[in-house]
Rosetta silent file (secondary structure, phi, psi, omega in degrees, C-alpha in Angstrom):
SEQUENCE: MHDSARRGRQTSADPDRHAEMDRGAAAAAMDGFILAGGLSSRMGRDKHALLLEGRTLLSRIAERMAPACRSVRTVVAGPEQAERVRAAAPELAAPVLEPYAGEGPLAGLHGAMLAAEAPLVWLAACDMPFVSAAAARRLAAALERCGSAGCAAPRIGSRLQPLHAVYRRDIALAAADRLLQSGERRLSALLEALDVLVPVGVEMGVRDAAMPISFNVNTPADYEASLRLAAEGGGE
SCORE:     score description
SCORE:     0.000 S_00000001
   1 L     0.000  137.009 -173.673    5.088  -10.420   19.653 S_00000001
   2 L   -79.849  171.441 -171.689    2.163  -11.798   21.544 S_00000001
   3 H   -60.327  -41.892 -177.050    0.289  -15.025   20.756 S_00000001
   4 H   -63.878  -32.397  177.535   -2.619  -13.444   18.901 S_00000001
   5 H   -68.244  -39.353  179.331   -0.171  -11.717   16.541 S_00000001
   6 H   -66.376  -28.397  178.718    1.574  -14.991   15.793 S_00000001
   7 L   -81.732   -5.453 -178.356   -1.781  -16.522   14.944 S_00000001
   8 L    67.767   41.980 -178.011   -2.520  -13.719   12.501 S_00000001
   9 L   -62.590  140.113  175.550   -5.685  -12.664   14.303 S_00000001
  10 E  -110.786  131.632 -179.567   -8.050  -10.412   12.359 S_00000001
  11 E  -122.553  129.855  178.709  -10.113   -7.823   14.223 S_00000001
  12 E   -86.659  139.274  176.236  -12.979   -5.865   12.680 S_00000001
  13 L   -77.449  149.968 -179.854  -13.297   -2.150   13.437 S_00000001
  14 L   -76.407  115.448 -178.915  -16.543   -0.903   14.960 S_00000001
  15 H   -62.501  -22.666  179.414  -18.514    0.925   12.222 S_00000001
  16 H   -68.982  -13.789  179.985  -20.213    3.080   14.869 S_00000001
  17 H   -98.408   12.880 -177.574  -16.846    4.738   15.462 S_00000001
  18 H   -53.549  -50.811 -177.317  -16.473    5.835   11.851 S_00000001
  19 H   -63.931  -40.726  179.994  -16.933    9.540   12.572 S_00000001
  20 H   -64.865  -39.203  177.674  -14.607    9.444   15.559 S_00000001
  21 H   -62.988  -41.061  178.814  -11.946    7.699   13.473 S_00000001
  22 H   -59.538  -41.585 -178.424  -12.261   10.377   10.795 S_00000001
  23 H   -64.772  -33.749 -178.972  -11.669   13.120   13.370 S_00000001
  24 H   -88.465   -8.641 -172.669   -8.505   11.426   14.573 S_00000001
  25 H   -62.899  -38.070 -175.255   -7.231   10.436   11.152 S_00000001
  26 L   -65.958  -19.434 -176.555   -5.417   13.688   10.438 S_00000001
  27 L   -79.904  -13.920 -175.608   -3.257   13.233   13.546 S_00000001
  28 L   -68.395  129.842  174.417   -1.593   10.057   12.273 S_00000001
  29 L   -89.606  112.149 -169.922    2.102   10.459   11.401 S_00000001
  30 E  -140.939  135.907  171.271    2.466    8.326    8.289 S_00000001
  31 E  -102.171  146.567  178.273    4.945    7.860    5.446 S_00000001
  32 E  -109.736  139.408  177.231    3.819    6.547    2.080 S_00000001
  33 E  -133.986  137.935  178.329    5.721    4.091   -0.089 S_00000001
  34 E  -111.673  120.075  178.463    4.932    2.826   -3.575 S_00000001
  35 E   -77.081  122.345 -178.498    6.355   -0.566   -4.510 S_00000001
  36 L  -133.206   30.735 -175.292    7.823   -0.360   -8.021 S_00000001
  37 L   -98.477    5.520 -177.979   10.241   -3.281   -7.990 S_00000001
  38 L   -78.115  172.039 -176.840    8.266   -5.760  -10.090 S_00000001
  39 L   -91.745  -12.727 -177.941    9.107   -6.997  -13.579 S_00000001
  40 L    55.074   37.036 -173.556    5.781   -6.033  -15.232 S_00000001
  41 L   -65.718  -36.913 -179.376    5.993   -9.316  -17.129 S_00000001
  42 L   -75.080  -25.080  177.969    2.276   -9.609  -17.849 S_00000001
  43 L   -82.303  -34.731 -178.999    2.085   -6.034  -19.100 S_00000001
  44 L    88.229   -0.803  176.193    5.181   -6.285  -21.257 S_00000001
  45 L  -158.951  165.997 -177.009    6.411   -2.803  -20.296 S_00000001
  46 L   -59.972  120.628 -179.548    6.909   -0.809  -17.118 S_00000001
  47 H   -68.114  -36.276 -176.143    3.531   -0.381  -15.471 S_00000001
  48 H   -63.279  -20.080 -177.988    4.594    2.638  -13.475 S_00000001
  49 H   -95.631   -1.703  177.393    5.196    4.563  -16.731 S_00000001
  50 L   -62.598  145.632 -178.633    1.753    3.909  -18.251 S_00000001
  51 E   -95.452  135.331  175.861   -0.230    7.072  -18.896 S_00000001
  52 E  -139.231  117.356 -177.173   -3.607    7.697  -17.310 S_00000001
  53 L    53.939   42.144  173.732   -5.317   11.041  -17.812 S_00000001
  54 L    81.969    3.945 -179.767   -2.071   12.545  -19.060 S_00000001
  55 E  -131.050  155.090  174.254    0.129   11.411  -16.164 S_00000001
  56 E   -67.900  153.653  176.835    2.159    8.328  -15.416 S_00000001
  57 H   -55.339  -40.373 -176.636    0.565    5.864  -13.036 S_00000001
  58 H   -62.728  -46.129  178.599    3.404    6.522  -10.605 S_00000001
  59 H   -63.989  -40.084 -179.594    2.838   10.284  -10.530 S_00000001
  60 H   -63.257  -46.271 -178.124   -0.917    9.803  -10.233 S_00000001
  61 H   -64.558  -44.142  179.443   -0.616    7.370   -7.335 S_00000001
  62 H   -60.548  -41.432  179.227    1.894    9.555   -5.494 S_00000001
  63 H   -63.925  -38.318 -179.572   -0.380   12.574   -5.866 S_00000001
  64 H   -72.876  -27.451  178.672   -3.352   10.626   -4.492 S_00000001
  65 H   -80.274  -29.644 -169.739   -1.304    9.383   -1.532 S_00000001
  66 H   -53.937  -39.940 -177.610    0.232   12.741   -0.631 S_00000001
  67 H   -61.344  -20.791 -177.565   -2.703   14.219    1.362 S_00000001
  68 H  -102.143   -2.748 -170.235   -2.432   11.411    3.928 S_00000001
  69 L  -125.986  151.167  172.376    1.366   11.200    4.176 S_00000001
  70 L   -69.943  -36.087  177.318    4.304   13.228    5.420 S_00000001
  71 L  -153.467  157.432  176.227    6.236   12.027    2.366 S_00000001
  72 E  -128.394  125.994  179.683    5.770    9.600   -0.530 S_00000001
  73 E  -132.174  168.762  177.694    8.671    7.563   -1.921 S_00000001
  74 E  -109.703  158.661  175.869    9.178    4.579   -4.177 S_00000001
  75 E  -125.577  128.671 -176.446   10.899    1.249   -3.519 S_00000001
  76 E  -131.334  169.263 -174.481   12.755   -0.515   -6.342 S_00000001
  77 L   -90.279  -18.364 -177.819   14.885   -3.617   -6.846 S_00000001
  78 L  -169.823  173.113 -175.695   18.019   -2.037   -8.309 S_00000001
  79 H   -61.074  -40.701 -179.465   19.796    1.023   -9.757 S_00000001
  80 H   -63.412  -43.264  177.565   18.635    0.511  -13.359 S_00000001
  81 H   -64.802  -36.417  179.006   15.029    0.267  -12.246 S_00000001
  82 H   -59.960  -38.939  179.112   15.550    3.331  -10.059 S_00000001
  83 H   -64.037  -41.792 -179.574   16.519    5.372  -13.127 S_00000001
  84 H   -68.294  -38.277  178.797   13.344    4.368  -14.973 S_00000001
  85 H   -65.613  -42.138  178.770   11.204    5.117  -11.934 S_00000001
  86 H   -63.540  -35.459  177.995   12.760    8.554  -11.520 S_00000001
  87 H   -66.764  -32.417 -178.813   12.049    9.289  -15.180 S_00000001
  88 H   -78.263  -24.764 -179.842    8.382    8.368  -14.651 S_00000001
  89 L  -147.423   72.004 -175.982    8.000   10.598  -11.575 S_00000001
  90 L   -65.497  -14.600 -179.632   10.885   13.089  -11.371 S_00000001
  91 L   -75.463  -14.887 -177.451    9.041   15.081   -8.712 S_00000001
  92 L   -87.392  158.515  175.376    9.571   12.305   -6.141 S_00000001
  93 L   -65.545  165.712 -179.366   12.624   11.780   -3.954 S_00000001
  94 L   -55.718  139.026 -179.935   15.215    9.213   -4.968 S_00000001
  95 L   -62.776  152.400  173.341   13.857    5.645   -4.838 S_00000001
  96 E   -86.084  134.583  177.911   14.692    3.337   -1.953 S_00000001
  97 E   -92.339  132.797  178.995   16.672    0.237   -2.965 S_00000001
  98 L   -67.512  127.652  172.700   15.485   -3.102   -1.587 S_00000001
  99 L   -62.143  -37.854  175.306   18.131   -4.803    0.595 S_00000001
 100 L   -96.699   71.838 -169.160   16.652   -8.150   -0.557 S_00000001
 101 L   -61.673  131.457  173.932   16.709   -7.070   -4.197 S_00000001
 102 L    73.623   16.576 -177.267   14.270   -8.752   -6.546 S_00000001
 103 L   -99.672   19.740  172.859   12.701  -10.979   -3.897 S_00000001
 104 L    95.725 -177.346 -174.325    9.142   -9.782   -4.414 S_00000001
 105 H   -64.353  -27.939  176.554    6.719   -7.472   -2.613 S_00000001
 106 H   -64.499  -38.226  176.070    7.701   -8.666    0.872 S_00000001
 107 H   -65.899  -36.447  176.458   11.230   -7.458    0.120 S_00000001
 108 H   -64.957  -43.431  176.361    9.763   -4.177   -1.075 S_00000001
 109 H   -59.940  -44.322  179.771    7.796   -3.791    2.144 S_00000001
 110 H   -58.203  -44.474  177.904   10.939   -4.560    4.138 S_00000001
 111 H   -62.765  -38.742  178.524   12.816   -1.829    2.259 S_00000001
 112 H   -64.089  -44.345 -178.384   10.003    0.626    2.898 S_00000001
 113 H   -65.680  -35.881  177.198    9.946   -0.088    6.618 S_00000001
 114 H   -64.791  -38.099 -175.820   13.712    0.365    6.849 S_00000001
 115 H   -83.415  -20.837 -175.177   13.521    3.735    5.102 S_00000001
 116 L   -67.206  147.270  174.789   10.431    5.034    6.904 S_00000001
 117 L  -111.377  -25.718  178.844   10.761    7.596    9.670 S_00000001
 118 L   -79.047  156.476  179.885    7.113    7.827   10.705 S_00000001
 119 L   -70.952  -21.990  178.480    5.615    5.210   13.042 S_00000001
 120 E  -117.003  146.121 -178.983    2.974    4.281   10.454 S_00000001
 121 E  -131.987  124.300  172.774    3.550    3.346    6.809 S_00000001
 122 E   -93.534  121.979 -177.560    0.979    3.288    4.025 S_00000001
 123 E  -109.472  130.583  175.174    2.028    0.777    1.396 S_00000001
 124 E  -136.540  174.123  178.644    0.691    0.767   -2.162 S_00000001
 125 E  -114.038  159.319 -174.670    1.805   -0.614   -5.518 S_00000001
 126 L   -76.031    1.127 -179.779    2.756    1.255   -8.672 S_00000001
 127 L  -118.140   26.034 -177.015   -0.146   -0.297  -10.592 S_00000001
 128 L  -116.792   83.736 -170.854   -3.005    0.856   -8.311 S_00000001
 129 L   -73.968   -8.367 -175.510   -4.430    4.032   -9.903 S_00000001
 130 L  -116.224   29.453  175.948   -7.420    4.403   -7.565 S_00000001
 131 L   -58.450  152.700 -173.496   -5.742    4.463   -4.152 S_00000001
 132 L  -126.124  118.153  175.949   -7.620    6.566   -1.621 S_00000001
 133 H   -64.257  -35.954  178.776   -6.071    8.956    0.894 S_00000001
 134 H   -62.486  -42.426  178.105   -9.371    9.031    2.788 S_00000001
 135 H   -64.273  -42.067 -179.821   -9.291    5.258    3.145 S_00000001
 136 H   -63.867  -38.536  177.619   -5.664    5.336    4.289 S_00000001
 137 H   -61.832  -40.773 -179.934   -6.458    7.948    6.930 S_00000001
 138 H   -68.035  -39.236  175.157   -9.207    5.752    8.313 S_00000001
 139 H   -60.652  -46.156 -178.903   -6.901    2.752    8.355 S_00000001
 140 H   -62.683  -42.605  179.368   -4.254    4.782   10.185 S_00000001
 141 H   -63.579  -40.860  178.098   -6.755    6.092   12.721 S_00000001
 142 H   -63.837  -40.917 -178.670   -8.030    2.574   13.370 S_00000001
 143 H   -67.000  -38.928  178.773   -4.481    1.281   13.800 S_00000001
 144 H   -65.434  -28.951  179.911   -3.585    4.033   16.255 S_00000001
 145 H   -78.297  -17.045 -177.185   -6.609    3.126   18.357 S_00000001
 146 L  -118.561   92.459 -172.189   -5.517   -0.533   18.543 S_00000001
 147 L   -64.047  -20.755 -176.646   -2.060   -0.645   20.050 S_00000001
 148 L   -87.239  -18.249 -174.717   -1.551   -4.389   19.592 S_00000001
 149 L   -78.004  143.933  176.882   -2.212   -4.548   15.848 S_00000001
 150 L   -98.550  -10.278 -175.343    0.659   -4.467   13.377 S_00000001
 151 E  -156.909  146.001  168.049   -1.448   -3.707   10.323 S_00000001
 152 E  -121.421  120.826 -173.684   -4.803   -2.294    9.254 S_00000001
 153 L  -131.199  139.441  175.191   -5.917   -3.676    5.905 S_00000001
 154 L   -75.454  149.040  171.931   -9.107   -3.329    3.870 S_00000001
 155 E  -105.844  117.353  177.121  -11.024   -6.426    2.881 S_00000001
 156 E  -109.953  114.548 -172.250  -12.222   -6.232   -0.723 S_00000001
 157 L    69.786 -126.340 -178.672  -14.522   -9.135   -1.474 S_00000001
 158 L  -101.064    2.397 -171.561  -13.182  -12.125    0.428 S_00000001
 159 E  -117.018  141.336  168.407   -9.532  -11.071    0.490 S_00000001
 160 E   -74.834  146.783 -178.167   -7.418   -8.850    2.678 S_00000001
 161 L  -109.516  100.516  179.583   -5.396   -6.339    0.683 S_00000001
 162 L   -70.075  -20.054  172.494   -1.765   -6.137    1.894 S_00000001
 163 L  -103.709  124.319 -164.352   -1.180   -3.409   -0.692 S_00000001
 164 L    90.149   28.485  174.547   -3.256   -0.365    0.276 S_00000001
 165 E  -109.230  160.352  175.180   -2.724   -1.337    3.909 S_00000001
 166 E  -112.711  131.375 -175.075   -1.233    0.705    6.738 S_00000001
 167 E  -116.836  146.139  170.006    1.494   -0.923    8.842 S_00000001
 168 E   -82.216  116.263 -167.320    2.990   -0.155   12.218 S_00000001
 169 H   -52.081  -54.627 -173.002    6.602    0.275   11.182 S_00000001
 170 H   -63.032  -42.574 -178.492    8.469   -1.404   14.041 S_00000001
 171 H   -67.959  -45.503 -177.928    6.193   -4.443   14.224 S_00000001
 172 H   -67.279  -38.435  179.688    6.045   -4.964   10.463 S_00000001
 173 H   -63.007  -46.071 -179.749    9.793   -4.504   10.012 S_00000001
 174 H   -62.447  -42.963 -179.351   10.645   -7.103   12.648 S_00000001
 175 H   -67.734  -42.897  179.833    8.175   -9.610   11.205 S_00000001
 176 H   -63.937  -39.269  179.500    9.284   -9.028    7.599 S_00000001
 177 H   -62.954  -43.882  178.164   12.931   -9.414    8.568 S_00000001
 178 H   -62.402  -43.603 -178.146   12.257  -12.756   10.249 S_00000001
 179 H   -64.791  -45.252 -179.172   10.258  -14.018    7.278 S_00000001
 180 H   -64.894  -39.555  178.565   12.844  -12.998    4.693 S_00000001
 181 H   -66.443  -25.397  178.617   15.681  -14.545    6.697 S_00000001
 182 L   -85.547   -3.926 -179.583   13.694  -17.790    6.827 S_00000001
 183 L    97.216   -0.189  179.750   13.313  -17.806    3.032 S_00000001
 184 L   -76.393  138.791 -179.019    9.683  -16.659    2.950 S_00000001
 185 L  -126.323   -4.829 -176.301    8.822  -14.288    0.101 S_00000001
 186 L   -81.395  130.662  175.145    5.000  -14.053    0.203 S_00000001
 187 H   -66.651  -31.315  177.949    3.497  -10.775    1.328 S_00000001
 188 H   -63.061  -27.265  178.127    0.466  -12.727    2.507 S_00000001
 189 H   -64.967  -30.021  177.775    2.752  -14.502    4.979 S_00000001
 190 H   -67.203  -42.776  177.497    3.305  -11.180    6.707 S_00000001
 191 H   -62.127  -34.620  177.580   -0.429  -10.732    7.256 S_00000001
 192 H   -67.238  -25.839 -177.478   -0.510  -14.248    8.685 S_00000001
 193 H   -89.790  -14.362 -175.546    2.237  -13.241   11.130 S_00000001
 194 L  -106.235  158.968  167.507    0.640   -9.986   12.275 S_00000001
 195 L   -82.509  111.945 -171.098   -2.387   -9.034   14.316 S_00000001
 196 E  -107.329  129.091  174.514   -4.440   -7.405   11.532 S_00000001
 197 E   -92.531  132.234 -175.160   -7.215   -4.870   12.021 S_00000001
 198 E  -122.998   92.233  173.871   -9.897   -5.068    9.310 S_00000001
 199 L   -63.774  148.549 -178.014  -12.215   -2.040    9.044 S_00000001
 200 L   -72.452  158.307 -171.433  -15.473   -2.872    7.290 S_00000001
 201 H   -56.172  -40.044 -177.265  -15.899   -1.956    3.623 S_00000001
 202 H   -64.071  -28.170  178.132  -18.221    1.002    4.103 S_00000001
 203 H   -70.832  -23.188 -174.845  -15.597    2.671    6.297 S_00000001
 204 H   -83.803   -1.988  178.230  -13.073    2.393    3.516 S_00000001
 205 L    74.307   24.132  178.475  -14.996    4.662    1.165 S_00000001
 206 L   -82.281   97.603 -172.890  -15.447    1.964   -1.459 S_00000001
 207 L   -79.868  -28.832 -172.289  -18.369    3.512   -3.286 S_00000001
 208 L  -139.947  119.670 -178.347  -18.539    1.130   -6.227 S_00000001
 209 L   -61.113  -21.605  178.673  -17.572   -2.533   -6.195 S_00000001
 210 L   -75.883  -11.399 -178.517  -16.592   -2.175   -9.860 S_00000001
 211 L  -137.280   66.045 -179.257  -13.847    0.277   -8.860 S_00000001
 212 L   -69.968  156.399  178.850  -12.252   -0.876   -5.613 S_00000001
 213 L   -61.940  -21.386 -178.648   -9.354    1.049   -4.157 S_00000001
 214 L   -91.406    6.269  179.323   -7.200   -2.050   -4.709 S_00000001
 215 L   -52.655  128.688  179.098   -7.822   -2.177   -8.488 S_00000001
 216 L  -127.632  154.379 -173.528   -4.484   -2.982  -10.107 S_00000001
 217 L  -106.148   92.410 -178.956   -3.209   -2.857  -13.659 S_00000001
 218 L   -98.130  -29.920 -172.520   -1.441   -6.138  -14.407 S_00000001
 219 L  -129.118  165.942  174.403   -2.324   -6.714  -18.065 S_00000001
 220 H   -55.958  -36.086  177.835   -3.160   -4.652  -21.166 S_00000001
 221 H   -64.874  -39.851  176.158   -6.830   -5.495  -20.559 S_00000001
 222 H   -62.061  -40.316  179.458   -6.556   -4.110  -17.010 S_00000001
 223 H   -61.861  -44.486  177.239   -5.003   -0.957  -18.417 S_00000001
 224 H   -60.811  -39.952  178.326   -7.900   -0.490  -20.828 S_00000001
 225 H   -64.385  -38.551  179.622  -10.302   -0.997  -17.914 S_00000001
 226 H   -65.829  -36.284  177.099   -8.467    1.629  -15.860 S_00000001
 227 H   -62.900  -41.658  178.746   -8.803    4.132  -18.700 S_00000001
 228 H   -66.183  -44.568 -178.785  -12.552    3.525  -18.794 S_00000001
 229 H   -62.960  -42.307  179.138  -12.909    3.768  -15.021 S_00000001
 230 H   -63.111  -39.921  179.287  -10.936    6.996  -14.873 S_00000001
 231 H   -66.100  -26.696 -179.481  -13.080    8.481  -17.639 S_00000001
 232 L   -87.704    2.457  177.175  -16.185    7.530  -15.667 S_00000001
 233 L   107.152   45.871 -176.992  -15.004    9.420  -12.603 S_00000001
 234 L   -80.517   19.454  176.404  -12.390    7.279  -10.890 S_00000001
 235 L   -94.668  171.797  177.735  -11.213   10.107   -8.660 S_00000001
 236 L   -76.397    0.000    0.000  -12.037   10.714   -5.006 S_00000001
């Protein structure tokens, strides 16, 4: 990995190339993975099984990811969790088990990269009901245009979003493996280790700051907010 990647350089995409990126987005070969290995401790019950507009969050998220991906799978921490995840979205393939079981989202990403077959991987979490396939396509197109970058991630507010990001499989897998072997467990550490491409917000299709694509459901209050947002038109 070159020096700029080790420094975690961030590069902004040129907004004038938005239309060109859209035209190339469909060509990206990308697998989708939903991280579902968390404990849901703040919610008090499995977040992936919460109902939103008559469907589990997991089924809803997978359906929203599908237009941009060759396949969509889940990543879990163990067999018992895998059974609950399959019950929440029986239409999906069997979950991927994390090799570093229970070690957090970086371990989930590592499991996804190991299981992926496509060169690009779109990573999301099981508590993100407003993920956007259009945004993921633009991220993938931007990443394909920048051969040195290991990740394309949206910036929502002042923060990069490692979940709802698109990763170059080989680069991200190697970096995640090194970090996990060193004892690192933070997903943010992976972004620090990669050369990250950051398309500007308008390119990401974020129409309303009150409903960002990275909105996640961590608490009962978040769940109530997601119900309101969905009722107000939280679809693409």
